[in-house]
C-alpha positions in Angstrom: -12.8 6.8 2.9 -10.4 7.1 0.2 -7.2 6.1 0.8 -4.7 8.1 3.3 -1.0 7.7 2.8 2.6 9.0 3.8 5.2 7.6 1.5 8.0 9.1 3.5 7.5 7.7 6.8 8.6 11.1 8.4 6.1 11.0 11.0 7.0 10.5 14.7 6.4 8.6 17.0 7.8 8.0 20.5 8.5 4.7 22.5 5.1 3.8 24.1 4.5 1.9 27.7 3.3 -1.5 28.1 -0.3 -2.6 27.8 -1.9 -5.6 29.2 -3.0 -7.1 25.2 -2.5 -10.4 24.4 0.4 -11.0 22.0 1.8 -13.8 20.5 4.6 -14.7 17.3 5.1 -17.0 14.9 8.1 -18.2 13.0 10.7 -20.6 13.5 9.3 -22.7 16.7 13.1 -23.6 17.8 13.3 -19.8 17.9 13.3 -18.4 21.5 11.8 -15.0 21.3 13.1 -12.0 23.1 11.0 -10.4 25.7 11.2 -6.8 24.6 10.9 -7.7 21.3 7.8 -10.0 21.7 6.4 -7.0 23.4 6.8 -4.4 21.0 3.0 -4.4 19.6 2.3 -4.3 23.4 3.9 -1.2 23.8 2.7 0.4 20.7 -1.0 -0.1 21.8 -0.5 1.5 25.1 -3.1 4.0 25.5 -4.4 3.9 22.1 -8.0 3.0 21.5 -6.7 0.3 18.3 -8.5 -3.0 18.9 -5.4 -5.0 17.1 -2.0 -5.2 15.6 0.4 -7.4 13.8 3.8 -7.2 12.1 6.3 -8.9 10.2 10.1 -9.0 10.2 12.0 -10.3 7.2 15.7 -10.9 7.5 17.9 -11.8 4.5 14.5 -12.2 2.2 12.8 -14.7 4.6 10.0 -14.2 7.2 11.7 -14.1 10.2 8.9 -13.9 12.7 5.0 -12.8 13.1 4.0 -10.8 15.7 0.3 -9.9 16.9 -1.4 -8.4 19.8 -5.2 -7.6 20.4 -8.3 -8.4 19.2 -10.3 -8.8 15.8 -12.8 -6.2 16.7 -13.9 -4.3 19.8 -16.9 -6.1 21.7 -15.3 -9.5 20.4 -13.2 -12.1 22.6 -11.3 -13.4 19.1 -7.7 -12.8 19.2 -5.5 -11.5 16.2 -4.4 -14.8 14.6 -1.3 -15.4 11.9 -3.6 -16.1 9.0 -5.9 -12.8 9.6 -6.5 -10.6 6.6 -5.6 -7.1 6.6 -7.1 -4.1 4.4 -3.5 -2.7 3.2 -5.0 0.8 2.0 -2.7 2.6 -0.4 0.4 -0.4 0.3 -1.7 -1.9 -2.7 -0.1 0.7 -4.8 2.9 -0.8 -5.4 1.0 -4.1 -6.6 -0.7 -2.1 -9.2 2.3 -0.2 -10.0 4.0 -3.8 -10.3 0.8 -5.3 -12.7 1.0 -2.3 -15.1 5.1 -2.8 -15.6 4.5 -6.4 -16.1 2.2 -5.5 -19.1 5.0 -3.1 -20.2 7.5 -5.8 -19.8 5.0 -7.6 -22.0 4.7 -5.1 -24.9 1.2 -4.4 -24.2 1.2 -1.1 -22.3 4.5 1.5 -23.1 6.2 4.0 -19.9 6.3 6.7 -23.0 2.9 6.6 -24.5 1.2 9.5 -23.7 -2.7 9.1 -22.3 -4.3 10.4 -24.9 -3.3 7.3 -27.0 -3.7 4.9 -24.0 -7.4 6.3 -23.4 -8.5 7.8 -27.1 -12.3 8.0 -26.5 -11.5 10.4 -23.3 -8.7 12.4 -25.3 -10.9 15.3 -26.5 -13.1 15.7 -23.2 -9.9 15.4 -20.7 -8.2 18.6 -19.8 -5.6 19.6 -22.3 -2.6 19.2 -19.8 -3.2 15.6 -19.3 -2.6 14.8 -22.8 0.8 14.0 -22.5 0.9 12.1 -19.4 2.6 8.8 -19.3 2.3 5.8 -16.6 5.1 7.0 -14.8 3.7 10.3 -14.4 0.7 9.0 -13.1 2.2 6.2 -10.7 4.7 8.4 -9.5 1.8 11.3 -8.5 3.4 13.8 -10.8 0.6 13.8 -13.7 -1.0 17.2 -12.1 -3.9 15.5 -11.0 -5.8 16.3 -7.5 -5.9 13.6 -5.2 -9.7 12.6 -5.6 -12.5 13.9 -6.8 -14.2 16.7 -4.7 -17.6 15.2 -5.8 -18.7 13.3 -2.7 -22.3 12.5 -3.8 -20.8 11.0 -7.2 -18.1 9.2 -5.5 -20.4 7.4 -3.1 -22.9 6.5 -6.2 -20.4 3.8 -7.1 -21.4 1.8 -3.8 -24.5 1.0 -5.2 -23.5 1.1 -9.1 -23.9 -2.6 -10.7 -22.0 -2.0 -14.0 -18.7 -4.4 -14.5 -15.7 -2.5 -12.5 -13.8 -1.4 -15.7 -16.5 0.7 -16.8 -17.1 2.0 -13.2 -13.6 3.5 -13.3 -14.2 5.0 -16.9 -17.1 6.7 -15.5 -14.9 7.6 -12.7 -12.0 8.9 -14.5 -13.7 10.6 -17.0 -15.3 13.3 -14.8 -11.7 13.3 -12.7 -9.8 14.1 -16.1 -12.0 17.0 -16.6 -10.9 18.3 -13.3 -8.4 21.5 -13.5 -4.7 19.9 -12.6 -3.2 21.3 -9.6 0.2 21.8 -10.9 2.3 20.8 -13.8 3.3 17.5 -15.1 6.4 16.0 -14.4 6.8 18.4 -11.4 6.9 18.3 -7.7 4.9 14.7 -6.4 1.2 15.8 -5.3 -0.3 12.6 -4.0 -3.3 11.1 -6.6 -5.6 8.0 -5.8 -7.0 9.2 -9.5 -3.7 8.8 -10.8 -3.7 5.0 -10.2 -7.2 4.9 -11.3 -6.2 6.1 -14.7 -3.4 3.7 -15.0 -5.5 0.8 -14.5 -8.1 2.3 -17.1 -5.1 2.5 -19.3 -4.4 -1.4 -18.8 -8.1 -2.6 -18.7 -8.7 -0.8 -22.1 -5.0 -2.2 -23.4 -6.0 -6.0 -22.1 -9.5 -6.2 -22.3 -9.4 -7.7 -18.7 -10.6 -6.2 -15.6 -7.8 -5.7 -13.1 -8.8 -7.3 -10.4 -8.7 -10.5 -13.1 -5.1 -9.1 -14.2 -3.6 -8.9 -10.8 -4.4 -12.0 -9.6 -3.1 -13.9 -12.4 -0.4 -11.5 -13.1 1.2 -10.8 -9.5 -0.8 -12.4 -6.7 -1.0 -16.2 -8.4 2.7 -16.5 -9.7 3.9 -15.5 -6.4 1.7 -17.9 -4.2 -0.9 -15.2 -3.0 -4.1 -17.0 -2.6 -5.6 -15.0 0.3 -6.5 -12.1 -1.6 -9.9 -9.9 -1.1 -11.4 -7.2 -3.2 -14.4 -7.1 -0.3 -13.9 -4.1 1.9 -14.7 -6.4 4.8 -14.6 -9.7 5.5 -16.5 -12.3 7.7 -17.8 -12.0 10.9 -15.1 -13.8 12.5 -12.1 -11.7 10.8 -10.4 -8.7 11.6 -13.0 -5.5 11.3 -11.7 -2.0 10.7 -12.6 0.7 13.0 -13.1 4.4 13.1 -14.5 6.8 15.9 -14.5 3.9 18.7 -16.6 1.8 16.8 -16.6 -1.0 14.2 -16.8 0.7 10.4 -19.9 0.7 8.5 -19.5 -1.0 5.7 -21.0 1.7 3.1 -20.5 5.1 5.2 -17.0 4.7 6.0 -15.4 2.5 3.3 -14.7 3.3 -0.4 -16.4 1.4 -3.2 -14.6 -1.6 -4.7 -14.0 0.0 -7.9 -11.2 2.1 -6.2 -9.1 -1.2 -5.8 -6.1 -0.3 -8.0 -5.6 2.7 -5.9 -5.6 0.7 -2.3 -8.4 -1.7 -1.5 -7.3 -4.8 -0.8 -7.0 -7.4 1.9 -4.8 -10.3 2.4 -2.6 -11.9 5.1 0.7 -10.5 6.5 2.1 -13.6 5.1 1.2 -13.0 1.2 2.0 -9.4 2.1 5.5 -10.4 2.7 5.6 -12.7 -0.3 4.9 -9.8 -2.7 7.4 -7.5 -0.8 10.5 -10.1 -1.0 10.0 -10.8 -4.6 10.1 -6.7 -4.7 13.7 -7.0 -2.9 15.0 -10.1 -4.8 13.8 -8.1 -8.2 16.9 -5.6 -7.4 19.2 -8.6 -7.3 18.2 -10.2 -10.6 15.9 -13.2 -8.6 12.5 -11.4 -9.1 9.9 -13.5 -10.4 7.5 -11.1 -12.0 9.2 -8.7 -13.6 12.7 -7.7 -15.6 15.5 -7.1 -13.2 16.0 -3.6 -14.8 12.2 -3.1 -15.0 12.2 -3.3 -10.8 14.9 -0.9 -10.6 12.6 1.6 -12.6 9.7 1.2 -10.7 11.8 1.3 -7.6 13.5 4.2 -8.6 12.6 8.1 -7.5 11.3 10.4 -10.5 12.6 13.4 -11.2 13.7 15.7 -8.6 11.5 13.7 -6.4 11.8 11.2 -3.5 8.7 9.2 -5.1 8.9 6.1 -7.1 6.1 4.0 -8.8 4.0 3.2 -6.4 6.5 3.8 -3.4 8.6 6.2 -1.4 11.9 5.9 -2.2 13.7 6.9 1.1 17.3 7.2 1.5 17.4 7.0 5.3 14.1 6.7 6.8 14.0 6.9 10.4 17.9 7.9 10.4 18.2 4.4 9.6 21.0 3.4 6.3 18.7 3.1 3.5 18.2 3.2 0.5 14.6 1.9 1.2 11.2 1.3 -0.1 8.2 2.9 1.9 4.6 3.7 1.8 1.8 3.7 4.5 -2.1 3.5 3.6 -5.1 3.8 5.2 -8.8 4.1 4.1 -9.7 5.5 7.9 -10.2 2.3 9.2 -7.1 0.4 9.0 -3.6 1.4 9.0 -0.3 -0.5 7.3 3.0 0.2 7.3 6.1 -1.0 5.4 9.7 0.0 4.9 12.0 -2.8 2.9 15.7 -2.4 2.9 16.6 -4.2 -0.8 20.0 -4.2 -0.6 20.2 -6.7 2.5 16.6 -8.1 1.8 15.5 -6.9 5.3 12.2 -5.1 6.0 9.2 -4.7 8.5 5.4 -4.6 7.8 3.4 -3.5 10.1 -0.6 -3.0 10.1 -3.4 -2.1 12.7 -7.3 -2.8 12.5 -7.7 1.2 13.2 -6.4 4.4 12.3 -6.2 8.5 12.8 -9.2 8.5 15.0 -8.1 5.5 17.3 -4.1 6.1 17.3 -4.0 3.3 14.5 -1.3 5.4 12.7 0.8 6.4 15.8 1.0 3.1 16.9 1.7 1.4 13.6 4.5 4.0 13.6 6.0 3.4 16.8 6.1 -0.5 16.1 7.6 -0.3 12.9 10.3 2.2 14.3 11.4 -0.3 16.8 11.1 -3.4 14.3 13.1 -1.6 12.0 15.9 -0.3 14.4 16.5 -4.3 14.3 16.7 -5.1 10.7 18.7 -1.5 9.7 22.2 0.0 11.0 21.7 3.5 12.3 22.5 6.2 9.6 26.2 8.1 10.1 26.3 10.9 8.2 30.0 11.1 8.6 30.0 7.9 7.0 28.1 8.3 3.8 30.8 9.7 1.8 
């Protein structure tokens, strides 16, 4: 549970041996697939227990090919397919940051307004160190907030909470904002899911609408993303998350639904690619959601860090020529990775229906490395100037 992550893509993985998993690809039907390229996911899954994987390669702002391998669930013969939905974990944080940015562009929120003014009802009870925190601080993990609540009984109580989601989030962050800061605001990045829930609560108070309704109306629908689900599990015939060699339990292994702003959304890879392509187009003045300067702002590293708003800002990820936008996400049952190169409009998305306990993280990193090497040139320090 919770949403694990690594926005710098520093994890290593070697090329793995071929495994006997079913695989396929979709894209331009007239384009023959290179045999080595089509086996990347098979290679990545070798000697790992992850049941299935999928990937999309983006080139020149267009989906080039979608790949898939393995099965939707252990014990099921149903194979992974192109229209399957995947849990993106913390990769949804970039979507939350984009929603916040859209509200800033519309004048409903401000990058400079302090938290005590955005959530005045909580100003007297929150830690004094949080009162002047701003939205960029929250969305770049520089608010000094702990990663999550330490009270797991309190956290799991939201599985049975029947209040509207905004009320649940407000109850959750009211407790979290009383926790002592783990560092000063606007210092080093310290990963915090709580910061994104606080930002979502600010958006809900400013707009009077639930986060889920806003992000669908303001981000997903304009981009034609219609496969979105905020349920942690899909129907029996959809891919299932896995942990410890079994299908994940829908209560004990997952985050409550109120956790969505920090990363609890499922969608097809095609829909995820629509969002990613728009993020890259935005830096060229062709985005459909935000002002061009706003895209550049949310993609820019904050302070002396390599952390942007909902993104990692990598100069040379995996020793490839950047800059790049990166992130990984997992609730412990799924794993998802993204690496985008906005200057060229190239990128790679990778997902697995298992995470660390079954090697889904290692398989995803291996696949990402292999695909990314086909869309970005190697970084040569001597040519960097």
